[in-house]
C-alpha positions as CSV (number, residue, x, y, z in Angstrom):
1,X,142.6,93.5,117.5
2,X,143.8,97.1,117.4
3,X,147.3,98.2,116.6
4,X,149.0,100.4,119.3
5,X,151.1,103.5,118.4
6,X,152.9,105.2,121.2
7,X,153.9,108.9,120.5
8,X,157.4,110.1,121.1
9,X,156.1,112.3,123.9
10,X,154.5,109.3,125.6
11,X,157.8,107.4,125.4
12,X,159.6,110.3,126.9
13,X,156.9,110.7,129.7
14,X,157.2,107.0,130.5
15,X,161.0,107.1,130.6
16,X,160.8,110.1,133.0
17,X,158.2,108.4,135.2
18,X,160.2,105.2,135.5
19,X,163.4,107.0,136.1
20,X,161.8,109.1,138.8
21,X,160.4,106.1,140.6
22,X,163.6,104.0,140.3
23,X,166.2,106.7,141.0
24,X,164.6,109.6,142.9
25,X,162.3,107.4,145.0
26,X,165.0,104.7,145.1
27,X,162.4,102.0,144.3
28,X,163.4,100.0,141.2
29,X,160.9,97.3,142.1
30,X,158.0,99.8,142.1
31,X,159.3,101.1,138.7
32,X,159.3,97.6,137.3
33,X,155.8,97.0,138.7
34,X,154.6,100.2,137.1
35,X,156.0,99.1,133.7
36,X,154.2,95.7,134.1
37,X,151.0,97.6,134.7
38,X,151.6,99.8,131.6
39,X,152.1,96.6,129.6
40,X,148.8,95.2,130.9
41,X,147.0,98.4,130.0
42,X,148.5,98.3,126.5
43,X,147.2,94.7,126.2
44,X,143.7,95.8,127.3
45,X,143.8,98.7,124.8
46,X,144.7,96.4,121.9
47,X,141.8,94.1,122.7
48,X,139.1,96.6,123.8
49,X,140.2,100.3,123.4
50,X,136.9,101.6,124.7
51,X,137.3,99.9,128.0
52,X,138.5,103.1,129.7
53,X,136.5,106.3,130.2
54,X,136.4,109.4,128.0
55,X,138.3,112.4,129.4
56,X,136.0,114.6,131.5
57,X,137.0,117.9,129.9
58,X,134.5,118.9,127.2
59,X,137.1,119.9,124.7
60,X,139.1,116.7,125.1
61,X,136.0,114.5,125.1
62,X,134.8,116.2,121.9
63,X,138.2,115.5,120.3
64,X,137.9,111.8,121.3
65,X,140.5,111.6,124.0
66,X,140.2,108.8,126.6
67,X,142.1,108.2,129.8
68,X,143.4,105.1,131.7
69,X,144.6,105.4,135.2
70,X,147.7,103.4,136.1
71,X,148.7,103.7,139.7
72,X,149.2,107.5,140.3
73,X,149.4,108.3,136.6
74,X,147.1,108.9,133.7
75,X,147.6,107.6,130.2
76,X,145.8,109.8,127.6
77,X,144.9,108.2,124.2
78,X,142.7,108.3,121.2
79,X,141.0,105.5,119.2
80,X,140.8,105.5,115.4
81,X,138.1,103.0,114.7
82,X,138.4,103.0,111.0
83,X,142.1,102.2,111.1
84,X,141.8,99.9,114.1
85,X,144.4,102.0,115.8
86,X,145.0,103.2,119.4
87,X,147.3,106.2,119.7
88,X,148.9,106.8,123.1
89,X,149.5,110.5,123.4
90,X,150.9,111.2,126.8
91,X,151.4,110.0,130.4
92,X,150.8,112.5,133.3
93,X,151.0,112.4,137.0
94,X,147.5,112.1,138.3
95,X,147.5,115.5,140.2
96,X,148.7,117.4,137.1
97,X,146.1,119.5,135.2
98,X,146.8,117.5,132.0
99,X,143.9,119.2,130.2
100,X,146.1,122.3,129.7
101,X,149.0,120.2,128.4
102,X,147.2,118.5,125.5
């Protein structure tokens, strides 16, 4: 089993996303469902971090970044095989050009 480390930026991204869904969209149930899906994704990553695809951008792929899609959002992470570690770097809205933001 791998250990999961969530960056400060990823925590802030997640807080922003959940707040947006719950407050701006006035849908706290959808925000809760999104958090449940994030927890499921985290569980999958702990057990099999290579389950999700590599990022399609050549630079990000070369640097070892992978991506998991959760509803309309993308979680970007790296795997450190030697340390048995999964590092969650950021969450992005799916339509964002996240390649430029990493």
